[in-house]
C-alpha positions in Angstrom: -0.3 45.5 31.4 1.5 46.1 28.2 0.8 42.6 26.8 -2.9 43.1 27.6 -3.0 46.2 25.5 -1.3 44.4 22.7 -4.1 41.8 22.7 -6.7 44.5 22.3 -5.4 46.1 19.1 -7.8 45.3 16.2 -8.7 42.0 17.8 -12.5 42.4 17.7 -12.8 43.4 14.0 -15.5 41.3 12.4 -16.3 39.2 15.5 -19.9 38.3 15.9 -21.3 39.0 19.3 -24.7 38.1 20.6 -25.7 40.6 23.3 -28.5 39.4 25.6 -29.6 42.2 27.9 -33.1 43.3 29.0 -32.2 46.8 30.1 -32.5 49.1 27.2 -29.8 51.6 28.4 -27.2 48.9 29.1 -27.9 47.2 25.8 -27.6 50.4 23.9 -24.3 51.5 25.5 -22.6 48.2 25.1 -23.8 47.6 21.6 -22.6 51.0 20.5 -19.2 50.5 22.0 -18.8 47.0 20.4 -19.9 48.3 17.0 -17.2 51.0 17.3 -14.7 48.1 17.8 -15.8 46.6 14.5 -18.0 43.8 16.0 -21.1 42.5 14.3 -23.8 42.7 17.0 -26.9 40.7 17.4 -29.4 41.6 20.1 -31.8 39.8 22.4 -33.8 41.0 25.4 -34.2 37.8 27.3 -32.7 34.4 27.7 -35.2 32.6 25.5 -34.7 34.9 22.6 -31.0 34.7 23.1 -31.0 30.9 23.0 -33.0 31.0 19.8 -30.7 33.6 18.1 -27.6 31.7 19.2 -28.9 28.8 17.1 -29.7 31.0 14.1 -26.5 33.1 13.9 -23.9 30.9 15.6 -22.1 33.9 17.2 -18.4 33.8 18.1 -19.3 34.8 21.7 -22.4 35.5 23.9 -22.6 38.4 26.3 -25.6 37.7 28.6 -27.2 39.4 31.6 -27.9 37.1 34.5 -31.3 38.3 35.7 -33.9 38.8 32.9 -37.6 38.2 32.5 -39.1 35.2 30.6 -35.8 33.3 30.9 -32.8 34.2 33.0 -29.2 34.0 31.9 -28.4 30.9 34.0 -31.2 28.9 32.4 -30.3 30.1 28.9 -26.6 29.2 29.5 -27.7 25.7 30.6 -29.7 25.4 27.4 -26.8 26.5 25.3 -24.5 24.0 27.0 -27.0 21.1 26.4 -27.1 21.5 22.7 -24.2 20.3 20.4 -24.7 23.2 18.0 -24.1 25.8 20.8 -22.2 24.2 23.6 -18.8 25.5 22.4 -19.9 29.1 22.1 -18.3 31.0 25.0 -20.8 32.8 27.3 -19.7 35.8 29.5 -22.2 36.9 32.1 -23.0 40.6 32.7 -23.9 41.3 36.3 -23.7 43.6 39.2 -23.1 40.7 41.6 -19.7 40.6 43.2 -20.2 37.7 45.7 -18.0 34.6 45.0 -21.0 32.3 45.3 -22.9 34.1 42.6 -19.9 33.9 40.3 -19.4 30.2 41.1 -23.0 29.5 40.2 -22.6 31.0 36.8 -19.3 29.2 36.1 -20.9 25.9 37.1 -23.6 26.3 34.4 -20.9 26.8 31.7 -20.1 30.5 31.6 -16.4 31.3 30.9 -16.3 34.6 32.7 -18.1 37.6 34.3 -18.1 41.3 33.5 -19.5 43.5 36.2 -21.7 46.5 35.9 -21.3 49.4 35.4 -19.2 48.4 32.4 -15.5 49.4 32.1 -15.2 49.3 28.3 -11.4 48.7 28.5 -12.1 45.6 30.6 -14.9 44.5 28.2 -12.6 44.6 25.2 -9.8 42.8 27.0 -12.0 40.0 28.3 -13.6 39.4 25.0 -10.2 39.3 23.2 -8.8 36.9 25.7 -11.6 34.4 25.4 -11.8 34.7 21.7 -8.1 34.1 21.4 -8.4 31.1 23.8 -11.1 29.6 21.5 -9.2 30.4 18.3 -5.5 30.7 19.0 -4.7 31.5 15.4 -6.0 34.9 14.2 -6.9 33.3 10.8 -9.5 31.1 12.6 -11.7 34.2 12.8 -10.3 35.7 9.5 -8.7 38.5 11.5 -5.3 40.0 10.8 -2.6 39.6 13.4 -2.2 42.8 15.3 1.4 44.2 15.6 2.6 45.1 19.0 3.6 48.7 19.5 7.3 49.5 20.1 8.4 49.2 23.7 9.0 52.9 24.1 5.4 53.6 23.0 4.1 51.2 25.6 6.2 52.9 28.3 5.1 56.4 27.3 1.5 55.3 27.2 1.5 53.5 30.6 3.3 56.4 32.3 1.0 59.1 30.9 -2.1 57.0 31.5 -1.1 56.6 35.2 -0.8 60.4 35.4 -4.1 61.0 33.8 -6.1 58.6 35.9 -4.5 60.0 39.1 -6.1 63.4 38.4 -9.0 63.2 36.1 -10.4 66.4 37.7 -7.3 68.5 36.9 -5.5 66.6 34.2 -2.4 68.4 32.7 -2.6 69.7 29.2 -0.9 67.8 26.4 2.4 69.7 26.5 2.6 69.5 30.3 1.8 65.8 30.3 4.4 65.2 27.6 7.1 67.0 29.7 6.1 64.9 32.7 6.9 61.6 30.9 10.0 63.0 29.1 8.8 63.5 25.5 7.0 66.0 23.3 3.3 66.4 22.5 3.5 64.9 19.0 5.4 61.8 20.1 3.1 61.2 23.0 0.0 61.3 20.8 1.7 58.9 18.4 2.3 56.5 21.4 -1.4 56.7 22.4 -2.5 56.0 18.8 -0.3 53.0 18.4 -1.3 51.5 21.8 -5.0 52.3 22.0 -5.9 53.8 18.7 -6.8 57.3 20.0 -5.1 60.6 20.9 -4.4 61.6 24.4 -7.4 64.0 24.4 -9.7 61.3 23.1 -8.4 58.8 25.7 -8.9 61.3 28.6 -12.4 62.2 27.4 -13.4 58.5 27.3 -12.0 57.9 30.8 -13.9 60.9 32.1 -17.1 59.6 30.5 -16.6 56.2 32.0 -16.0 57.7 35.5 -19.1 59.9 35.0 -21.3 57.0 34.1 -20.1 55.2 37.3 -20.7 58.2 39.5 -24.2 58.8 38.1 -25.1 55.1 38.5 -23.5 54.4 41.9 -23.8 57.7 43.8 -26.4 60.3 44.7 -24.1 63.2 43.7 -25.8 66.1 41.9 -24.9 66.4 38.2 -23.1 69.6 38.9 -20.9 67.9 41.5 -20.1 65.0 39.2 -19.0 67.6 36.6 -16.7 69.2 39.1 -15.3 65.9 40.2 -14.2 65.2 36.7 -12.8 68.6 35.8 -15.6 70.1 33.8 -16.0 73.9 34.0 -19.7 73.7 34.3 -22.6 71.3 34.6 -23.8 72.4 31.1 -20.5 71.5 29.4 -20.5 68.2 31.2 -24.1 67.4 30.2 -23.4 68.2 26.6 -20.3 66.0 26.5 -22.2 63.1 28.3 -25.0 63.3 25.8 -22.7 63.3 22.8 -21.0 60.2 24.1 -24.0 58.2 25.3 -27.0 59.7 23.6 -28.6 60.6 26.9 -28.2 63.6 29.2 -27.0 62.7 32.7 -30.5 63.2 34.1 -32.1 61.0 31.4 -29.4 58.3 32.1 -30.4 58.3 35.8 -34.1 58.1 35.0 -33.8 55.3 32.3 -31.2 53.1 33.8 -32.3 50.1 35.8 -30.9 48.9 39.1 -27.4 47.5 38.7 -28.0 44.6 41.0 -28.4 41.3 39.1 
């Protein structure tokens, strides 16, 4: 896992991503996250528009939904593969499908990978980095600086603390207690998190809780208050405020505006 984290550090700065997604909420959330990683984002809402924009902007990578109106992702991927100007652009499909035959179909038309919905942003960043590095082994090929690996002790502290946090999102220890659990102090643990993932322990925990909240709201019928309690918030109001600050929508609005996660 440590090597995977090393790949993520700064690797997406300046990368041009074409995001082809018809669902407004999904497109907004993913575009916002990728922009925070330093990506240049181009948007399309169906496969036909995505195919045309790929010709115009020549992105470094295409993220594309499978099921869309006008022109679906499979058809658009076939078109991209048929043209010399676009056939070498990696295409990663976005889908809720988990069946092997669905994935095989996508790989047969030329996609390099799948990312399942609801999105795990850590997985998104890792998969993008891996495929971009595979296409351009030298960082200079994308005019990106090589990212230094964090010291081994930082990686050990991060991995150990991360495991503790993810085990108990609903009652995560405070910073000082967590630091004692992994054999260090609060300042040193925050330094390890910043070197490994670029954020403090608190910021990392908040993001993990928000990702878990999004999944629970999308995949379960739990009341908003129950989701809040599941993730350690003291009240539904506090949870709703945090969710809206992160995603721009209240939990209730998210449920109303999201589309079905099946492809």
